[in-house]
C-alpha positions, 0 to 999 in steps of 0.5 A: 812242624810241632803240633802247635801251629801258634808257636813261633820260631823264637818260642821254639828256640827258647824252649829248646835251649831251656831244655838243654840248660835244664839237663845240666841244672834245674831250675834254669836262671834267666841269666843262663838263658840270656848267656846261651842265647846271646840276649839281654836279661830284660828280654829273657825275663819278659819272654819267660813271663810270656811262656809261663802264661802260655803254660810252656814253663813254670817261672818263679821270680829270682828262682828260675824256670822249668819246662812244663810237660807241654813245653818239654814235649815241644822242645824234644820235638824240635831237638828231634827235627834238628838232629834228624836233619843233621844226620840226613844232611851228613849221611844222605847229602854228603855235608861235612859234620861241622856244617850241618848244625847251622843248616838244621837250625834253620830247617828244624822249624819248618820240617813237616811230620810227613818229611820227618817220617820219611827221613827217619825211614831213609836213615833206618830209624837212627838213635844218634846224630853225626856228633853222637847226640841222642835223637829223641824218639817220637815219644820223647825217649832217648838212649843214654850212654855211660860216658865221661869227658876225655879230659878226665879219662884214666890213662891205659884204658881202651875206650870209644868216642861216644859224643863230640860237642858241636859248639865250635864249627872250626874245632869240630872240623879239626877234630874230624880231620884227626879222626875224633868221630863217634864210635872211634876206638882210642886209648888215653896214653897220658893226661898232663894237667901242667902242660894242659894236654891229653895224648891218645892212641887213635887210628894207630897214631899218637895224637896230642890235643889241648885239654880245652879241646878234650873237654868237648870229647866224651868217651865210654866209661 
């Protein structure tokens, strides 16, 4: 669990999602938070005011929010719990990579520091989860890869998969069947914007996927 026992699961979920949105664009609008968490704008506005009073974020009406140092620390700890759990469930428990997110979502809020350390040791202190997302270290630092979307990679250049978005479990399941795992080597053979497809050489086979799928896959620059 986080080092602040007063924080509820709901508060931790807010901070985690704001952190991820903040990485894309800051400050974060209440509308963006509402869309990401499938909540009403009114309830989000009410909660952001509460989190501002708790000194977990800075909130300016009509301008958006940014996490405070304390809020960011809590968010990173929850993300660390989540991604360690995903990797442990996948590597040690044999759970398929498209199923671990939902399980980790429930367990991340109740994971003790002792169990967190034991899992970290059992996994040999990993830096990436099963989908290639970085696992924050205890001090909040994370590795970062020079990457680009597969949908934008130039044809003819060898690359390796760095990360696969996990926002759709069924898409993730299908990509796993095709071999689109982090660290897998591939080569873009053709980008066809008119057809809306990307063709790659992966595992010795030519594979064609839609661009709406290719934007979920990131490869090394």
